[in-house]
N, C-alpha and C positions, 0 to 999 in steps of 0.2 A: 330726574325723567327725561328732562333735557338741558340743553348747554346748548349757548352763539355768543358770539364772542368772549365768553369768561365770566359769564353771569349763565349757573344755574338757579334750573325751577324743580324746584321737590316736594314731595310733602315735606309740611312742617311734623315735629317730632319737642316732646313736652322739653328735650334738652334747647328747643329753640328757643323758651322763655325769657327769656333774659336779654336778647337782641329782640324779638317782639315786640316785648315788656316796652324798648328803646325805639319801637316805629309807630306803637299804638300812642305814645306819650308823648309823640312832635306831632301826630295828626289831632291835640287833644285829649287823647284817653288815656283813664289812669285803670292800670292792674296789677295789680299783684304776680309777681314773679311765677307764685307758687301757684295760688289761682288757676292764672293763664294756660299750667304746665300742664297742668290735673285738664282742661275744659280741649285743649288742646291731642290727650294720650286719650281721650271720649266719642274723639273722632275714630276713632284710627273701627269703632265697631257702630260709626252709625253712618247714612245711607248719604255722604256727601265728601268731602278733604278740604283742606287746609293745607292750601301752595304757596311756599314762599318762595322766591327770589335771593340765589343770594352773587355774589361779585368777589369782595374780601373785607370784612370787618361785621359785623350788623347786617340784619334784611334789608335790601332793598325793596325793599316790598311786599305782600298780603292778599291771597284771594284765600273766599273763605264760601262754599256753596254746601249747597241741601238735596236732593230730593226726595219729592211729596208728591204723592198719587193725586186727583180732583176727579171729577164728575163726566171735564169733559174732554180731555180727552183720551188714547187709549193707551199713548205713553208714559211716564213720567217724567218732571217738569223740573229741572234743575232751578232751583235761588242764588244766584252769590249774594250774601249778608253783606262783605268784606268785603273793602274792592284800596286798599293802600298804596300808596310809594309813595317815600320815601321825598320831604320836599327839596332835597337838595338832588333825585336821582331821576325829575318828573320830564317832560320830555322826550325821553329819551326812547321809548319802545314796550318799556318793561310794566307795562298795563294791560299794553295789546299784546305780551307777550304771554302774560298770567292768566287773561280773557284767554287766547288762542288752548291752553293749555289744559284750566278746566273746561274748556269744552269737549275736552279727547277725551278727557276723564269720563264728565256727563254723558258722551255720549256713547263710552263704554259701559257704559253704566246699566244706558240702557236710555236714557232719555231724550225727550224729543225735541223739547223746547227751552234754550235758559232766561229766564229773567233778569235784572241787575237794580239790587234794591238802593232807590236815592232818598234820601233824608230830604227836607224841604232846606233847610243854609247846604249845599254840593252843588253851588253853579259847574265847580271844576266836574265832579262826575256826572252829570247833565249833560255837559260836554260831552263828555266822553262814548258819555254811550250814546248820544246821537252821534259821532264820527263814528263807533266802531256799530250800529244795527241797529242799535235794540227802537224800537217806540215808545211813547206817551201811553203806556192805557188806563191813566188813573190814579189815582190814590191807594194809598193805605192807612188805615186806621188804628191801632191797637189803643190794648189797655190793658191792665192788670188782670191777674186772678189768684191773687192774694191778695189780702190788706198790707204797709207795710207798717212795721213794729217799731 
């Protein structure tokens, strides 16, 4: 998709699951590489994408976005549900490049706005969102649809 100073931004594939599993583990999320591979491949059939940043070695960053429609907008909205940059890779512009690539992909898919999902315990992502032009519009509440077994 894009390349800058040896950094490549491209769509993630199931073959990237092992490296992405390492990146997610560094962020405190443990996902089985086989299950992660299946989830990444599912993006090929949905309304969004998973993009990764690569230099050499495992991925340096990941952004995942989805498009959805609502009654209050003519165009679909892109929602970033994951934005990760490896701890040793931060402060090098990788997050901004991932955001730019996701924004371009969302615009090409017909989206009119982009949102960034930020959890309550993510002060670094909150600061990144503010620095890149996102506005805080409130909170998101979640509940499961199925009982845990």
